[in-house]
MIPAVO-45396 format. One line per field, with one value per residue (C-alpha): y, x, z; residue in one letter. Coordinates in steps of 0.2 Angstrom, whole numbers, m for minus. Layout:
Y <- [Y | ...] $
X <- [X | ...] $
Z <- [Z | ...] $
res <- [A | ...] $
This chain:
Y <- [35 | 20 | 20 | 14 | 1 | 6 | m12 | m23 | m16 | m18 | m21 | m18 | m10 | m28 | m37 | m22 | m27 | m45 | m44 | m32 | m45 | m62 | m50 | m44 | m63 | m70 | m54 | m58 | m76 | m71 | m59 | m72 | m85 | m69 | m64 | m80 | m82 | m64 | m69 | m86 | m79 | m66 | m80 | m91 | m76 | m70 | m87 | m88 | m73 | m79 | m93 | m84 | m72 | m88 | m92 | m75 | m77 | m94 | m88 | m71 | m84 | m94 | m79 | m71 | m81 | m74 | m66 | m51 | m39 | m31 | m15 | 1 | 9 | 7 | 17 | 13 | m9 | m5 | m20 | m9 | m4 | m8 | m23 | m30 | m37 | m43 | m50 | m38 | m25 | m41 | m39 | m27 | m25 | m36 | m30 | m30 | m20 | m28 | m48 | m39 | m44 | m41 | m24 | m29 | m44 | m44 | m33 | m20 | m24 | m25 | m41 | m46 | m53 | m58 | m66 | m73 | m61 | m72 | m76 | m60 | m58 | m54 | m40 | m34 | m36 | m47 | m63 | m82 | m93 | m108 | m129 | m131 | m117 | m107 | m107 | m103 | m96 | m92 | m105 | m107 | m115 | m118 | m126 | m144 | m150 | m146 | m125 | m128 | m120 | m133 | m129 | m135 | m129 | m128 | m131 | m120 | m121 | m120 | m128 | m135 | m150 | m146 | m131 | m120 | m110 | m96 | m85 | m80 | m70 | m68 | m55 | m48 | m53 | m45 | m41 | m33 | m27 | m18 | m4 | m2 | 7 | 22 | 18 | 20 | 11 | m3 | m3 | m18 | m17 | m32 | m39 | m54 | m60 | m64 | m75 | m60 | m49 | m63 | m61 | m41 | m40 | m55 | m56 | m74 | m86 | m86 | m94 | m102 | m108 | m110 | m93 | m94 | m77 | m85 | m75 | m88 | m102 | m104 | m88 | m79 | m75 | m75 | m72 | m71 | m82 | m91 | m97 | m100 | m108 | m124 | m125 | m146 | m136 | m121 | m132 | m140 | m128 | m121 | m137 | m140 | m124 | m125 | m112 | m126 | m132] $
X <- [m295 | m287 | m293 | m279 | m288 | m281 | m290 | m281 | m263 | m247 | m247 | m258 | m253 | m254 | m247 | m231 | m232 | m230 | m213 | m206 | m210 | m201 | m188 | m184 | m181 | m174 | m158 | m159 | m157 | m141 | m134 | m135 | m124 | m111 | m108 | m103 | m93 | m84 | m81 | m75 | m61 | m56 | m54 | m41 | m31 | m30 | m24 | m12 | m6 | m4 | 7 | 18 | 18 | 26 | 37 | 48 | 46 | 55 | 68 | 70 | 73 | 86 | 99 | 96 | 92 | 79 | 61 | 60 | 50 | 36 | 31 | 36 | 18 | 6 | 12 | 27 | 33 | 50 | 53 | 52 | 72 | 70 | 74 | 53 | 59 | 39 | 23 | 12 | 27 | 34 | 14 | 7 | 7 | 19 | 34 | 28 | 41 | 57 | 50 | 43 | 26 | 10 | 4 | m15 | m31 | m43 | m54 | m41 | m34 | m16 | m10 | m7 | 8 | 12 | 32 | 40 | 52 | 66 | 65 | 63 | 83 | 79 | 79 | 96 | 86 | 101 | 103 | 99 | 87 | 94 | 88 | 89 | 87 | 72 | 54 | 42 | 28 | 12 | m3 | m16 | m34 | m50 | m66 | m72 | m89 | m98 | m90 | m79 | m62 | m46 | m27 | m23 | m7 | 3 | m4 | m8 | 12 | 26 | 43 | 56 | 49 | 30 | 38 | 20 | 23 | 34 | 24 | 5 | 0 | m19 | m31 | m48 | m57 | m71 | m84 | m73 | m58 | m42 | m34 | m34 | m18 | m16 | m20 | m39 | m46 | m62 | m75 | m78 | m98 | m104 | m103 | m107 | m91 | m80 | m68 | m63 | m62 | m50 | m39 | m40 | m33 | m20 | m3 | 0 | m16 | m25 | m42 | m45 | m61 | m73 | m80 | m96 | m109 | m121 | m121 | m127 | m110 | m99 | m89 | m101 | m97 | m82 | m72 | m53 | m41 | m28 | m8 | 4 | 25 | 25 | 40 | 49 | 44 | 54 | 71 | 72 | 71 | 86 | 96 | 93 | 101 | 115 | 110 | 105 | 113] $
Z <- [m302 | m287 | m270 | m256 | m250 | m231 | m225 | m236 | m235 | m225 | m207 | m193 | m180 | m170 | m181 | m182 | m161 | m163 | m176 | m162 | m152 | m157 | m168 | m151 | m143 | m156 | m153 | m135 | m139 | m149 | m141 | m123 | m132 | m141 | m122 | m116 | m132 | m128 | m113 | m115 | m126 | m112 | m101 | m114 | m120 | m101 | m94 | m112 | m105 | m84 | m95 | m103 | m85 | m78 | m91 | m90 | m70 | m72 | m85 | m77 | m61 | m73 | m76 | m58 | m45 | m39 | m43 | m51 | m35 | m42 | m54 | m46 | m49 | m60 | m72 | m71 | m74 | m68 | m54 | m37 | m32 | m14 | m9 | 0 | 15 | 19 | 12 | 9 | 1 | m10 | m16 | m31 | m49 | m61 | m66 | m87 | m88 | m82 | m87 | m106 | m103 | m106 | m95 | m94 | m93 | m107 | m93 | m94 | m76 | m71 | m65 | m49 | m42 | m27 | m20 | m7 | 0 | 2 | m15 | m21 | m13 | 6 | 18 | 4 | m10 | m18 | m7 | m22 | m16 | m12 | m13 | 5 | 14 | 6 | 11 | m2 | 8 | m5 | m2 | m16 | m7 | m17 | m11 | m9 | m16 | 0 | m2 | 12 | 8 | 7 | 2 | m17 | m16 | m1 | 18 | 34 | 38 | 24 | 29 | 19 | 23 | 15 | 3 | m3 | m20 | m24 | m33 | m36 | m53 | m55 | m65 | m53 | m68 | m76 | m64 | m47 | m40 | m49 | m57 | m73 | m88 | m81 | m61 | m64 | m50 | m56 | m40 | m33 | m36 | m23 | m6 | m11 | m17 | m1 | m13 | m25 | m10 | 0 | m16 | m18 | 1 | 4 | 1 | 7 | 9 | m13 | m18 | m37 | m40 | m55 | m62 | m56 | m59 | m45 | m30 | m17 | m22 | m6 | m8 | m17 | m38 | m44 | m59 | m55 | m65 | m51 | m59 | m48 | m50 | m44 | m35 | m42 | m59 | m56 | m48 | m62 | m76 | m65 | m63 | m82 | m86 | m72 | m59 | m47 | m35] $
res <- [M | K | T | F | D | Y | K | T | S | G | F | S | L | V | E | M | A | I | V | L | V | I | V | G | L | L | L | G | G | M | L | M | P | L | S | A | Q | M | D | Q | R | R | I | S | E | T | Q | K | A | L | D | E | I | N | Q | A | L | I | G | Y | A | I | V | N | R | R | F | P | R | P | A | T | T | S | T | N | G | A | E | N | P | A | A | C | A | T | E | A | A | C | S | G | F | I | P | W | A | T | L | G | V | T | K | L | D | S | W | G | K | I | F | R | Y | S | V | T | P | N | F | A | G | G | A | A | G | T | A | A | F | T | L | D | A | T | V | A | T | K | T | V | Q | T | R | D | S | A | G | A | L | I | Y | Q | V | G | Q | A | V | C | S | L | A | N | Q | C | V | P | V | V | V | F | S | Q | G | K | N | N | W | G | T | G | D | T | G | N | A | F | A | D | N | S | S | T | N | A | D | E | D | A | N | E | A | S | S | I | N | F | I | T | R | S | I | S | E | G | T | A | A | P | G | G | E | Y | F | N | L | V | S | W | L | N | L | N | T | L | F | N | R | M | V | A | A | G | R | L | P] $
């Protein structure tokens, strides 16, 4: 009768432990690139959605000679029927139903939207904007190589001679702030994301930067994707369509 030699068969506990450590390291090495790939895919999808929103906004402006007001609520995507005469009132959620665009970014957050009041119909809500009398008020800043905020579009004082931009649309990205599909609020889980905090609170001045996970970077970690409409592009499209001057 044969006996089983435990000394020469199978793996020892030490060998099993070594194998498990190696497998763990290999899986960890695979998961990191996979996570980065997922982030990049979501960024690309969200940027594509922002581009489509901008095209829809231009189309709306061509037809109506004004931009839509923000959505009525986080669950009603029609533009607010009430005129928005202030910068704060003209800032909120993208009116996805009115524009026929996607509501959510790739992280399940509603796109944020801010429009210059006089480009959204003014105090009456129905006034058309013109080439020579309507001042765009939104600005977009970024950070220079030293970390200081500088204007990327617009300037400290907006005027007909020094126009800013009429519309800003942005995604709040994967980590902090934002509102979900049912109106649920995403928490701000950081105390160092100053530039994200600024975008959350702003109705006029917005910040765009390269995405960064570094909490020590100027402005802190940053995962917003900010988009805006250039006035020259808007006016050229409207002139080509016979809607201006």
